[in-house]
PDB file with SEQRES, HELIX, SHEET and CRYST1 records, atoms N, CA, C and O in Angstrom:
SEQRES   1 A   74  MET ASN LEU THR ILE GLU GLN MET ARG LYS ILE VAL ASP          
SEQRES   2 A   74  GLY ALA PRO GLU TRP ALA VAL ALA VAL ASN MET ASN ASN          
SEQRES   3 A   74  GLY MET TYR TYR ASP LYS SER GLU VAL SER LYS GLY ASP          
SEQRES   4 A   74  ILE TRP LEU ILE ASP LEU ARG THR LYS LEU ALA ASP HIS          
SEQRES   5 A   74  ASP ARG THR ASP TYR VAL SER ASP ILE ARG ASN HIS ILE          
SEQRES   6 A   74  SER PRO THR THR VAL VAL ILE GLU ARG                          
HELIX    1 AA1 ILE A    5  GLY A   14  1                                  10    
HELIX    2 AA2 LYS A   32  GLU A   34  5                                   3    
HELIX    3 AA3 LEU A   42  ASP A   53  1                                  12    
HELIX    4 AA4 ILE A   61  HIS A   64  5                                   4    
SHEET    1 AA1 3 TYR A  29  TYR A  30  0                                        
SHEET    2 AA1 3 ALA A  21  VAL A  22 -1                                        
SHEET    3 AA1 3 ILE A  40  TRP A  41 -1                                        
CRYST1    1.000    1.000    1.000  90.00  90.00  90.00 P 1           1          
ATOM      1  N   MET A   1       0.836  -1.171   0.000  1.00  0.00           N  
ATOM      2  CA  MET A   1       0.000   0.000   0.000  1.00  0.00           C  
ATOM      3  C   MET A   1       0.885   1.240   0.000  1.00  0.00           C  
ATOM      4  O   MET A   1       1.822   1.338   0.793  1.00  0.00           O  
ATOM      5  N   ASN A   2       0.598   2.163  -0.865  1.00  0.00           N  
ATOM      6  CA  ASN A   2       1.354   3.406  -0.939  1.00  0.00           C  
ATOM      7  C   ASN A   2       0.612   4.507  -0.197  1.00  0.00           C  
ATOM      8  O   ASN A   2      -0.526   4.841  -0.527  1.00  0.00           O  
ATOM      9  N   LEU A   3       1.268   5.061   0.800  1.00  0.00           N  
ATOM     10  CA  LEU A   3       0.698   6.156   1.573  1.00  0.00           C  
ATOM     11  C   LEU A   3       1.557   7.393   1.392  1.00  0.00           C  
ATOM     12  O   LEU A   3       2.779   7.296   1.276  1.00  0.00           O  
ATOM     13  N   THR A   4       0.926   8.547   1.366  1.00  0.00           N  
ATOM     14  CA  THR A   4       1.683   9.791   1.320  1.00  0.00           C  
ATOM     15  C   THR A   4       2.154  10.128   2.732  1.00  0.00           C  
ATOM     16  O   THR A   4       1.660   9.570   3.712  1.00  0.00           O  
ATOM     17  N   ILE A   5       3.103  11.034   2.823  1.00  0.00           N  
ATOM     18  CA  ILE A   5       3.597  11.477   4.122  1.00  0.00           C  
ATOM     19  C   ILE A   5       2.450  12.069   4.941  1.00  0.00           C  
ATOM     20  O   ILE A   5       2.365  11.830   6.146  1.00  0.00           O  
ATOM     21  N   GLU A   6       1.573  12.834   4.303  1.00  0.00           N  
ATOM     22  CA  GLU A   6       0.444  13.441   4.995  1.00  0.00           C  
ATOM     23  C   GLU A   6      -0.504  12.375   5.553  1.00  0.00           C  
ATOM     24  O   GLU A   6      -1.012  12.514   6.665  1.00  0.00           O  
ATOM     25  N   GLN A   7      -0.737  11.315   4.781  1.00  0.00           N  
ATOM     26  CA  GLN A   7      -1.601  10.230   5.242  1.00  0.00           C  
ATOM     27  C   GLN A   7      -0.965   9.517   6.437  1.00  0.00           C  
ATOM     28  O   GLN A   7      -1.650   9.181   7.403  1.00  0.00           O  
ATOM     29  N   MET A   8       0.347   9.290   6.365  1.00  0.00           N  
ATOM     30  CA  MET A   8       1.044   8.637   7.475  1.00  0.00           C  
ATOM     31  C   MET A   8       0.935   9.471   8.742  1.00  0.00           C  
ATOM     32  O   MET A   8       0.669   8.938   9.819  1.00  0.00           O  
ATOM     33  N   ARG A   9       1.143  10.782   8.615  1.00  0.00           N  
ATOM     34  CA  ARG A   9       1.045  11.673   9.777  1.00  0.00           C  
ATOM     35  C   ARG A   9      -0.362  11.640  10.382  1.00  0.00           C  
ATOM     36  O   ARG A   9      -0.516  11.611  11.603  1.00  0.00           O  
ATOM     37  N   LYS A  10      -1.373  11.645   9.533  1.00  0.00           N  
ATOM     38  CA  LYS A  10      -2.757  11.619   9.996  1.00  0.00           C  
ATOM     39  C   LYS A  10      -3.047  10.327  10.765  1.00  0.00           C  
ATOM     40  O   LYS A  10      -3.699  10.354  11.809  1.00  0.00           O  
ATOM     41  N   ILE A  11      -2.565   9.209  10.247  1.00  0.00           N  
ATOM     42  CA  ILE A  11      -2.775   7.917  10.905  1.00  0.00           C  
ATOM     43  C   ILE A  11      -2.079   7.894  12.263  1.00  0.00           C  
ATOM     44  O   ILE A  11      -2.682   7.514  13.266  1.00  0.00           O  
ATOM     45  N   VAL A  12      -0.817   8.298  12.294  1.00  0.00           N  
ATOM     46  CA  VAL A  12      -0.039   8.265  13.535  1.00  0.00           C  
ATOM     47  C   VAL A  12      -0.609   9.252  14.549  1.00  0.00           C  
ATOM     48  O   VAL A  12      -0.723   8.923  15.730  1.00  0.00           O  
ATOM     49  N   ASP A  13      -0.967  10.453  14.108  1.00  0.00           N  
ATOM     50  CA  ASP A  13      -1.504  11.457  15.028  1.00  0.00           C  
ATOM     51  C   ASP A  13      -2.865  11.058  15.590  1.00  0.00           C  
ATOM     52  O   ASP A  13      -3.202  11.424  16.716  1.00  0.00           O  
ATOM     53  N   GLY A  14      -3.648  10.312  14.818  1.00  0.00           N  
ATOM     54  CA  GLY A  14      -4.971   9.907  15.258  1.00  0.00           C  
ATOM     55  C   GLY A  14      -5.007   8.621  16.056  1.00  0.00           C  
ATOM     56  O   GLY A  14      -6.061   8.212  16.544  1.00  0.00           O  
ATOM     57  N   ALA A  15      -3.860   7.987  16.187  1.00  0.00           N  
ATOM     58  CA  ALA A  15      -3.808   6.692  16.874  1.00  0.00           C  
ATOM     59  C   ALA A  15      -3.939   6.860  18.383  1.00  0.00           C  
ATOM     60  O   ALA A  15      -3.319   7.748  18.968  1.00  0.00           O  
ATOM     61  N   PRO A  16      -4.745   6.007  19.011  1.00  0.00           N  
ATOM     62  CA  PRO A  16      -4.807   6.012  20.479  1.00  0.00           C  
ATOM     63  C   PRO A  16      -3.452   5.605  21.060  1.00  0.00           C  
ATOM     64  O   PRO A  16      -2.640   4.975  20.383  1.00  0.00           O  
ATOM     65  N   GLU A  17      -3.224   5.967  22.300  1.00  0.00           N  
ATOM     66  CA  GLU A  17      -1.940   5.690  22.942  1.00  0.00           C  
ATOM     67  C   GLU A  17      -1.626   4.198  23.005  1.00  0.00           C  
ATOM     68  O   GLU A  17      -0.459   3.816  22.918  1.00  0.00           O  
ATOM     69  N   TRP A  18      -2.623   3.364  23.152  1.00  0.00           N  
ATOM     70  CA  TRP A  18      -2.447   1.923  23.313  1.00  0.00           C  
ATOM     71  C   TRP A  18      -2.246   1.189  21.988  1.00  0.00           C  
ATOM     72  O   TRP A  18      -1.827   0.032  21.987  1.00  0.00           O  
ATOM     73  N   ALA A  19      -2.535   1.833  20.874  1.00  0.00           N  
ATOM     74  CA  ALA A  19      -2.513   1.161  19.569  1.00  0.00           C  
ATOM     75  C   ALA A  19      -1.096   0.896  19.089  1.00  0.00           C  
ATOM     76  O   ALA A  19      -0.186   1.698  19.298  1.00  0.00           O  
ATOM     77  N   VAL A  20      -0.931  -0.262  18.435  1.00  0.00           N  
ATOM     78  CA  VAL A  20       0.361  -0.605  17.834  1.00  0.00           C  
ATOM     79  C   VAL A  20       0.236  -0.835  16.335  1.00  0.00           C  
ATOM     80  O   VAL A  20       1.245  -0.888  15.632  1.00  0.00           O  
ATOM     81  N   ALA A  21      -1.001  -0.974  15.833  1.00  0.00           N  
ATOM     82  CA  ALA A  21      -1.206  -1.238  14.410  1.00  0.00           C  
ATOM     83  C   ALA A  21      -2.542  -0.653  13.965  1.00  0.00           C  
ATOM     84  O   ALA A  21      -3.417  -0.351  14.777  1.00  0.00           O  
ATOM     85  N   VAL A  22      -2.670  -0.506  12.651  1.00  0.00           N  
ATOM     86  CA  VAL A  22      -3.910  -0.006  12.069  1.00  0.00           C  
ATOM     87  C   VAL A  22      -4.250  -0.854  10.854  1.00  0.00           C  
ATOM     88  O   VAL A  22      -3.362  -1.300  10.127  1.00  0.00           O  
ATOM     89  N   ASN A  23      -5.528  -1.068  10.644  1.00  0.00           N  
ATOM     90  CA  ASN A  23      -6.005  -1.773   9.463  1.00  0.00           C  
ATOM     91  C   ASN A  23      -6.546  -0.719   8.516  1.00  0.00           C  
ATOM     92  O   ASN A  23      -7.486  -0.004   8.863  1.00  0.00           O  
ATOM     93  N   MET A  24      -5.974  -0.609   7.333  1.00  0.00           N  
ATOM     94  CA  MET A  24      -6.366   0.443   6.393  1.00  0.00           C  
ATOM     95  C   MET A  24      -7.706   0.150   5.724  1.00  0.00           C  
ATOM     96  O   MET A  24      -8.324   1.063   5.176  1.00  0.00           O  
ATOM     97  N   ASN A  25      -8.168  -1.088   5.755  1.00  0.00           N  
ATOM     98  CA  ASN A  25      -9.453  -1.412   5.152  1.00  0.00           C  
ATOM     99  C   ASN A  25     -10.625  -0.891   5.971  1.00  0.00           C  
ATOM    100  O   ASN A  25     -11.626  -0.437   5.415  1.00  0.00           O  
ATOM    101  N   ASN A  26     -10.499  -0.957   7.300  1.00  0.00           N  
ATOM    102  CA  ASN A  26     -11.601  -0.505   8.141  1.00  0.00           C  
ATOM    103  C   ASN A  26     -11.235   0.684   9.019  1.00  0.00           C  
ATOM    104  O   ASN A  26     -12.095   1.227   9.712  1.00  0.00           O  
ATOM    105  N   GLY A  27      -9.960   1.098   8.999  1.00  0.00           N  
ATOM    106  CA  GLY A  27      -9.522   2.268   9.760  1.00  0.00           C  
ATOM    107  C   GLY A  27      -9.448   2.048  11.258  1.00  0.00           C  
ATOM    108  O   GLY A  27      -9.329   3.007  12.021  1.00  0.00           O  
ATOM    109  N   MET A  28      -9.516   0.802  11.686  1.00  0.00           N  
ATOM    110  CA  MET A  28      -9.490   0.507  13.118  1.00  0.00           C  
ATOM    111  C   MET A  28      -8.060   0.297  13.597  1.00  0.00           C  
ATOM    112  O   MET A  28      -7.204  -0.213  12.873  1.00  0.00           O  
ATOM    113  N   TYR A  29      -7.831   0.706  14.836  1.00  0.00           N  
ATOM    114  CA  TYR A  29      -6.538   0.519  15.485  1.00  0.00           C  
ATOM    115  C   TYR A  29      -6.589  -0.720  16.361  1.00  0.00           C  
ATOM    116  O   TYR A  29      -7.638  -1.072  16.903  1.00  0.00           O  
ATOM    117  N   TYR A  30      -5.427  -1.385  16.495  1.00  0.00           N  
ATOM    118  CA  TYR A  30      -5.373  -2.614  17.266  1.00  0.00           C  
ATOM    119  C   TYR A  30      -4.213  -2.597  18.238  1.00  0.00           C  
ATOM    120  O   TYR A  30      -3.181  -1.973  17.992  1.00  0.00           O  
ATOM    121  N   ASP A  31      -4.404  -3.305  19.366  1.00  0.00           N  
ATOM    122  CA  ASP A  31      -3.279  -3.482  20.282  1.00  0.00           C  
ATOM    123  C   ASP A  31      -2.499  -4.725  19.852  1.00  0.00           C  
ATOM    124  O   ASP A  31      -2.871  -5.405  18.896  1.00  0.00           O  
ATOM    125  N   LYS A  32      -1.428  -5.007  20.561  1.00  0.00           N  
ATOM    126  CA  LYS A  32      -0.505  -6.067  20.128  1.00  0.00           C  
ATOM    127  C   LYS A  32      -1.184  -7.439  20.015  1.00  0.00           C  
ATOM    128  O   LYS A  32      -0.818  -8.234  19.149  1.00  0.00           O  
ATOM    129  N   SER A  33      -2.147  -7.721  20.860  1.00  0.00           N  
ATOM    130  CA  SER A  33      -2.786  -9.048  20.854  1.00  0.00           C  
ATOM    131  C   SER A  33      -3.766  -9.226  19.693  1.00  0.00           C  
ATOM    132  O   SER A  33      -4.164 -10.352  19.393  1.00  0.00           O  
ATOM    133  N   GLU A  34      -4.155  -8.142  19.043  1.00  0.00           N  
ATOM    134  CA  GLU A  34      -5.166  -8.218  17.985  1.00  0.00           C  
ATOM    135  C   GLU A  34      -4.613  -8.048  16.573  1.00  0.00           C  
ATOM    136  O   GLU A  34      -5.371  -8.120  15.605  1.00  0.00           O  
ATOM    137  N   VAL A  35      -3.325  -7.827  16.440  1.00  0.00           N  
ATOM    138  CA  VAL A  35      -2.732  -7.562  15.132  1.00  0.00           C  
ATOM    139  C   VAL A  35      -2.833  -8.801  14.246  1.00  0.00           C  
ATOM    140  O   VAL A  35      -2.558  -9.919  14.681  1.00  0.00           O  
ATOM    141  N   SER A  36      -3.230  -8.579  13.006  1.00  0.00           N  
ATOM    142  CA  SER A  36      -3.321  -9.689  12.061  1.00  0.00           C  
ATOM    143  C   SER A  36      -2.614  -9.320  10.761  1.00  0.00           C  
ATOM    144  O   SER A  36      -2.177  -8.185  10.573  1.00  0.00           O  
ATOM    145  N   LYS A  37      -2.512 -10.294   9.879  1.00  0.00           N  
ATOM    146  CA  LYS A  37      -1.846 -10.092   8.592  1.00  0.00           C  
ATOM    147  C   LYS A  37      -2.546  -8.961   7.834  1.00  0.00           C  
ATOM    148  O   LYS A  37      -3.775  -8.912   7.776  1.00  0.00           O  
ATOM    149  N   GLY A  38      -1.771  -8.070   7.265  1.00  0.00           N  
ATOM    150  CA  GLY A  38      -2.320  -6.964   6.492  1.00  0.00           C  
ATOM    151  C   GLY A  38      -2.418  -5.663   7.271  1.00  0.00           C  
ATOM    152  O   GLY A  38      -2.615  -4.599   6.684  1.00  0.00           O  
ATOM    153  N   ASP A  39      -2.281  -5.742   8.602  1.00  0.00           N  
ATOM    154  CA  ASP A  39      -2.292  -4.519   9.407  1.00  0.00           C  
ATOM    155  C   ASP A  39      -0.949  -3.815   9.275  1.00  0.00           C  
ATOM    156  O   ASP A  39       0.079  -4.453   9.046  1.00  0.00           O  
ATOM    157  N   ILE A  40      -0.968  -2.523   9.419  1.00  0.00           N  
ATOM    158  CA  ILE A  40       0.254  -1.727   9.318  1.00  0.00           C  
ATOM    159  C   ILE A  40       0.703  -1.349  10.725  1.00  0.00           C  
ATOM    160  O   ILE A  40      -0.059  -0.776  11.503  1.00  0.00           O  
ATOM    161  N   TRP A  41       1.948  -1.678  11.034  1.00  0.00           N  
ATOM    162  CA  TRP A  41       2.508  -1.347  12.347  1.00  0.00           C  
ATOM    163  C   TRP A  41       2.772   0.149  12.425  1.00  0.00           C  
ATOM    164  O   TRP A  41       3.366   0.726  11.514  1.00  0.00           O  
ATOM    165  N   LEU A  42       2.338   0.770  13.498  1.00  0.00           N  
ATOM    166  CA  LEU A  42       2.548   2.205  13.680  1.00  0.00           C  
ATOM    167  C   LEU A  42       4.018   2.545  13.829  1.00  0.00           C  
ATOM    168  O   LEU A  42       4.440   3.628  13.423  1.00  0.00           O  
ATOM    169  N   ILE A  43       4.816   1.639  14.407  1.00  0.00           N  
ATOM    170  CA  ILE A  43       6.249   1.884  14.546  1.00  0.00           C  
ATOM    171  C   ILE A  43       6.908   2.016  13.179  1.00  0.00           C  
ATOM    172  O   ILE A  43       7.849   2.791  13.015  1.00  0.00           O  
ATOM    173  N   ASP A  44       6.418   1.261  12.193  1.00  0.00           N  
ATOM    174  CA  ASP A  44       6.958   1.377  10.834  1.00  0.00           C  
ATOM    175  C   ASP A  44       6.633   2.743  10.238  1.00  0.00           C  
ATOM    176  O   ASP A  44       7.474   3.351   9.576  1.00  0.00           O  
ATOM    177  N   LEU A  45       5.415   3.225  10.474  1.00  0.00           N  
ATOM    178  CA  LEU A  45       5.036   4.551   9.964  1.00  0.00           C  
ATOM    179  C   LEU A  45       5.855   5.637  10.647  1.00  0.00           C  
ATOM    180  O   LEU A  45       6.317   6.577  10.000  1.00  0.00           O  
ATOM    181  N   ARG A  46       6.030   5.504  11.955  1.00  0.00           N  
ATOM    182  CA  ARG A  46       6.826   6.511  12.692  1.00  0.00           C  
ATOM    183  C   ARG A  46       8.275   6.531  12.206  1.00  0.00           C  
ATOM    184  O   ARG A  46       8.885   7.595  12.100  1.00  0.00           O  
ATOM    185  N   THR A  47       8.819   5.353  11.914  1.00  0.00           N  
ATOM    186  CA  THR A  47      10.192   5.265  11.404  1.00  0.00           C  
ATOM    187  C   THR A  47      10.309   5.934  10.043  1.00  0.00           C  
ATOM    188  O   THR A  47      11.255   6.681   9.794  1.00  0.00           O  
ATOM    189  N   LYS A  48       9.354   5.667   9.166  1.00  0.00           N  
ATOM    190  CA  LYS A  48       9.387   6.291   7.835  1.00  0.00           C  
ATOM    191  C   LYS A  48       9.237   7.805   7.934  1.00  0.00           C  
ATOM    192  O   LYS A  48       9.879   8.537   7.180  1.00  0.00           O  
ATOM    193  N   LEU A  49       8.406   8.282   8.844  1.00  0.00           N  
ATOM    194  CA  LEU A  49       8.250   9.723   9.040  1.00  0.00           C  
ATOM    195  C   LEU A  49       9.543  10.347   9.567  1.00  0.00           C  
ATOM    196  O   LEU A  49       9.943  11.421   9.120  1.00  0.00           O  
ATOM    197  N   ALA A  50      10.186   9.684  10.503  1.00  0.00           N  
ATOM    198  CA  ALA A  50      11.451  10.194  11.048  1.00  0.00           C  
ATOM    199  C   ALA A  50      12.523  10.226   9.966  1.00  0.00           C  
ATOM    200  O   ALA A  50      13.293  11.183   9.885  1.00  0.00           O  
ATOM    201  N   ASP A  51      12.581   9.181   9.130  1.00  0.00           N  
ATOM    202  CA  ASP A  51      13.544   9.165   8.023  1.00  0.00           C  
ATOM    203  C   ASP A  51      13.270  10.310   7.060  1.00  0.00           C  
ATOM    204  O   ASP A  51      14.201  10.960   6.584  1.00  0.00           O  
ATOM    205  N   HIS A  52      12.014  10.556   6.775  1.00  0.00           N  
ATOM    206  CA  HIS A  52      11.651  11.639   5.859  1.00  0.00           C  
ATOM    207  C   HIS A  52      12.026  13.001   6.443  1.00  0.00           C  
ATOM    208  O   HIS A  52      12.551  13.861   5.735  1.00  0.00           O  
ATOM    209  N   ASP A  53      11.757  13.193   7.730  1.00  0.00           N  
ATOM    210  CA  ASP A  53      12.019  14.483   8.372  1.00  0.00           C  
ATOM    211  C   ASP A  53      13.500  14.774   8.522  1.00  0.00           C  
ATOM    212  O   ASP A  53      13.898  15.936   8.603  1.00  0.00           O  
ATOM    213  N   ARG A  54      14.328  13.724   8.561  1.00  0.00           N  
ATOM    214  CA  ARG A  54      15.750  13.965   8.744  1.00  0.00           C  
ATOM    215  C   ARG A  54      16.502  14.052   7.414  1.00  0.00           C  
ATOM    216  O   ARG A  54      17.717  14.248   7.418  1.00  0.00           O  
ATOM    217  N   THR A  55      15.822  13.913   6.292  1.00  0.00           N  
ATOM    218  CA  THR A  55      16.470  13.997   4.991  1.00  0.00           C  
ATOM    219  C   THR A  55      17.183  15.332   4.862  1.00  0.00           C  
ATOM    220  O   THR A  55      16.615  16.385   5.152  1.00  0.00           O  
ATOM    221  N   ASP A  56      18.420  15.277   4.429  1.00  0.00           N  
ATOM    222  CA  ASP A  56      19.250  16.472   4.306  1.00  0.00           C  
ATOM    223  C   ASP A  56      19.340  16.871   2.840  1.00  0.00           C  
ATOM    224  O   ASP A  56      19.867  16.129   2.010  1.00  0.00           O  
ATOM    225  N   TYR A  57      18.827  18.029   2.541  1.00  0.00           N  
ATOM    226  CA  TYR A  57      18.914  18.539   1.182  1.00  0.00           C  
ATOM    227  C   TYR A  57      20.123  19.465   1.113  1.00  0.00           C  
ATOM    228  O   TYR A  57      20.077  20.597   1.593  1.00  0.00           O  
ATOM    229  N   VAL A  58      21.190  18.980   0.518  1.00  0.00           N  
ATOM    230  CA  VAL A  58      22.457  19.706   0.487  1.00  0.00           C  
ATOM    231  C   VAL A  58      22.398  20.819  -0.552  1.00  0.00           C  
ATOM    232  O   VAL A  58      22.183  20.574  -1.739  1.00  0.00           O  
ATOM    233  N   SER A  59      22.593  22.044  -0.078  1.00  0.00           N  
ATOM    234  CA  SER A  59      22.623  23.175  -1.001  1.00  0.00           C  
ATOM    235  C   SER A  59      24.061  23.640  -1.234  1.00  0.00           C  
ATOM    236  O   SER A  59      24.376  24.176  -2.297  1.00  0.00           O  
ATOM    237  N   ASP A  60      24.919  23.439  -0.258  1.00  0.00           N  
ATOM    238  CA  ASP A  60      26.317  23.829  -0.383  1.00  0.00           C  
ATOM    239  C   ASP A  60      27.155  22.776   0.323  1.00  0.00           C  
ATOM    240  O   ASP A  60      27.141  22.702   1.551  1.00  0.00           O  
ATOM    241  N   ILE A  61      27.873  21.976  -0.418  1.00  0.00           N  
ATOM    242  CA  ILE A  61      28.624  20.870   0.139  1.00  0.00           C  
ATOM    243  C   ILE A  61      29.638  21.327   1.181  1.00  0.00           C  
ATOM    244  O   ILE A  61      29.980  20.554   2.076  1.00  0.00           O  
ATOM    245  N   ARG A  62      30.123  22.554   1.092  1.00  0.00           N  
ATOM    246  CA  ARG A  62      31.104  23.030   2.067  1.00  0.00           C  
ATOM    247  C   ARG A  62      30.515  23.106   3.470  1.00  0.00           C  
ATOM    248  O   ARG A  62      31.263  23.087   4.447  1.00  0.00           O  
ATOM    249  N   ASN A  63      29.203  23.192   3.591  1.00  0.00           N  
ATOM    250  CA  ASN A  63      28.564  23.232   4.904  1.00  0.00           C  
ATOM    251  C   ASN A  63      28.301  21.834   5.461  1.00  0.00           C  
ATOM    252  O   ASN A  63      27.792  21.708   6.575  1.00  0.00           O  
ATOM    253  N   HIS A  64      28.636  20.781   4.709  1.00  0.00           N  
ATOM    254  CA  HIS A  64      28.292  19.436   5.114  1.00  0.00           C  
ATOM    255  C   HIS A  64      29.478  18.484   5.139  1.00  0.00           C  
ATOM    256  O   HIS A  64      29.305  17.272   5.014  1.00  0.00           O  
ATOM    257  N   ILE A  65      30.671  19.018   5.298  1.00  0.00           N  
ATOM    258  CA  ILE A  65      31.849  18.167   5.403  1.00  0.00           C  
ATOM    259  C   ILE A  65      32.541  18.443   6.729  1.00  0.00           C  
ATOM    260  O   ILE A  65      32.234  19.422   7.410  1.00  0.00           O  
ATOM    261  N   SER A  66      33.457  17.591   7.082  1.00  0.00           N  
ATOM    262  CA  SER A  66      34.176  17.730   8.337  1.00  0.00           C  
ATOM    263  C   SER A  66      34.890  19.090   8.394  1.00  0.00           C  
ATOM    264  O   SER A  66      35.459  19.528   7.394  1.00  0.00           O  
ATOM    265  N   PRO A  67      34.863  19.751   9.544  1.00  0.00           N  
ATOM    266  CA  PRO A  67      35.540  21.055   9.679  1.00  0.00           C  
ATOM    267  C   PRO A  67      37.042  20.975   9.470  1.00  0.00           C  
ATOM    268  O   PRO A  67      37.679  21.992   9.195  1.00  0.00           O  
ATOM    269  N   THR A  68      37.622  19.790   9.595  1.00  0.00           N  
ATOM    270  CA  THR A  68      39.070  19.650   9.404  1.00  0.00           C  
ATOM    271  C   THR A  68      39.450  19.404   7.952  1.00  0.00           C  
ATOM    272  O   THR A  68      40.633  19.350   7.618  1.00  0.00           O  
ATOM    273  N   THR A  69      38.450  19.254   7.087  1.00  0.00           N  
ATOM    274  CA  THR A  69      38.730  19.032   5.674  1.00  0.00           C  
ATOM    275  C   THR A  69      38.964  20.364   4.983  1.00  0.00           C  
ATOM    276  O   THR A  69      38.205  21.315   5.167  1.00  0.00           O  
ATOM    277  N   VAL A  70      40.009  20.419   4.196  1.00  0.00           N  
ATOM    278  CA  VAL A  70      40.346  21.637   3.483  1.00  0.00           C  
ATOM    279  C   VAL A  70      39.676  21.609   2.108  1.00  0.00           C  
ATOM    280  O   VAL A  70      39.815  20.633   1.370  1.00  0.00           O  
ATOM    281  N   VAL A  71      38.965  22.657   1.769  1.00  0.00           N  
ATOM    282  CA  VAL A  71      38.326  22.754   0.468  1.00  0.00           C  
ATOM    283  C   VAL A  71      39.125  23.739  -0.358  1.00  0.00           C  
ATOM    284  O   VAL A  71      39.276  24.902   0.013  1.00  0.00           O  
ATOM    285  N   ILE A  72      39.635  23.260  -1.485  1.00  0.00           N  
ATOM    286  CA  ILE A  72      40.425  24.122  -2.366  1.00  0.00           C  
ATOM    287  C   ILE A  72      39.576  24.464  -3.580  1.00  0.00           C  
ATOM    288  O   ILE A  72      39.154  23.587  -4.334  1.00  0.00           O  
ATOM    289  N   GLU A  73      39.339  25.747  -3.750  1.00  0.00           N  
ATOM    290  CA  GLU A  73      38.563  26.171  -4.924  1.00  0.00           C  
ATOM    291  C   GLU A  73      39.521  26.418  -6.054  1.00  0.00           C  
ATOM    292  O   GLU A  73      40.573  27.026  -5.857  1.00  0.00           O  
ATOM    293  N   ARG A  74      39.175  25.954  -7.242  1.00  0.00           N  
ATOM    294  CA  ARG A  74      40.037  26.121  -8.412  1.00  0.00           C  
ATOM    295  C   ARG A  74      39.359  26.937  -9.454  1.00  0.00           C  
ATOM    296  O   ARG A  74      39.933  27.183 -10.515  1.00  0.00           O  
TER     297      ARG A  74                                                      
END                                                                             
């Protein structure tokens, strides 16, 4: 199933504190004892959101290298 970042955020933000998974067919949240095949683990969504939020868009490589590295412009 392909979800957008906005959809993932909505699912995670709407999840009850006790929930560990969600079923996208019926929109219901489940605790660990009720999870079945096809449910999406909330920890997986949170991980994907964290990976997305930490993506580094490099605009100037000189700002993203070790301070001890010498950059020689030619």
